[in-house]
N, C-alpha and C positions, 0 to 999 in steps of 0.2 A: 377679434376672432383668432388672430395668431397667438395671443397669449393664452387663450383657452386651449388651443392645440398643444402648446408647450406644456401647460399644466397637465393635460391628459397624458402626454408622453412621459413626463416626469413621474407621474403616479404609476404608469405602466412599468417603468423601469424599477421603481422602488418596491412594488407589490411582491414580487417573488422573493426578495430578501427578507421581507417581514413574514411571509407565510410559513417559513420553517420554524418559527417560534412555537407553534402549537404542535407538540409532539404527541402522538397518540399513546394511550396507555397500553401496556401489555396485559395479557390475560391474567398473569400472576399479580400484577398491581391492582387490577379490578377485584380479584378474589380477596386480596389482603385488605383492601378498603372495605369490602362488604363484611368481612370477618370483624374488622374494627367497629363498624357500625352496629353489627349484631351484638358484639360484646358491650356496647354502650346502651343496649336496650332496644334497638330497632328490630322490628319483625316485619319482613317484606310481605308476609301473608296478611297482616293486619291492615286492611284498607279503610277501616272506620275513621281513623285519624291520620290519614296518609301524609299530608304535607307537614303536619305538626310533629308527628313522632319522628319523621326523617330529619327535620330541621333540629329537633332536640338532640337526637343522636349525633348529628354533625357538629353541634355546638360542644357536646361532651368530648368528642374525638379531637376537636380543635383545641380545647383546653388541655387535654392530655398531651397532645403534640407540642403545645406551647410550653408546658411544664417540662417535658422531656428534652426540648431543644433550647431551654433557657441558658443564658450565658452565666457562667460562674459555677460555684460549688454548692451542692446541697448538703454538705457535711460541715455545718458551722462549727468551727473550732476543733475539728478532728485532726489528728496527726497519725502518721504511720511510721513504724520502725521495723527494720528487717531483723533486729535482734543481734546484728553483727557489730562489733566494735569498729569504729572508724580509725584508720591508721594514719591518715593524712597522705598516703600515697595513692596515686591514680594509675 
């Protein structure tokens, strides 16, 4: 019984520190997410295929975000030059 009380006490102490992890979205973030979903083909008024069309649009947005946040360069073999001659001085 004493160990059960200790476990309950430990959970009660840890719970507040874990609850801050879920940060609510701002109104602007929700609007931006809705715009991204609509750009991906989601229509909130179309209730005929509700879960499927939302999930499809979320998958498209996730792929776009994954491509935009991918590590590395998307310009394979490209180089840039300022057109200025290098003098060796810095």
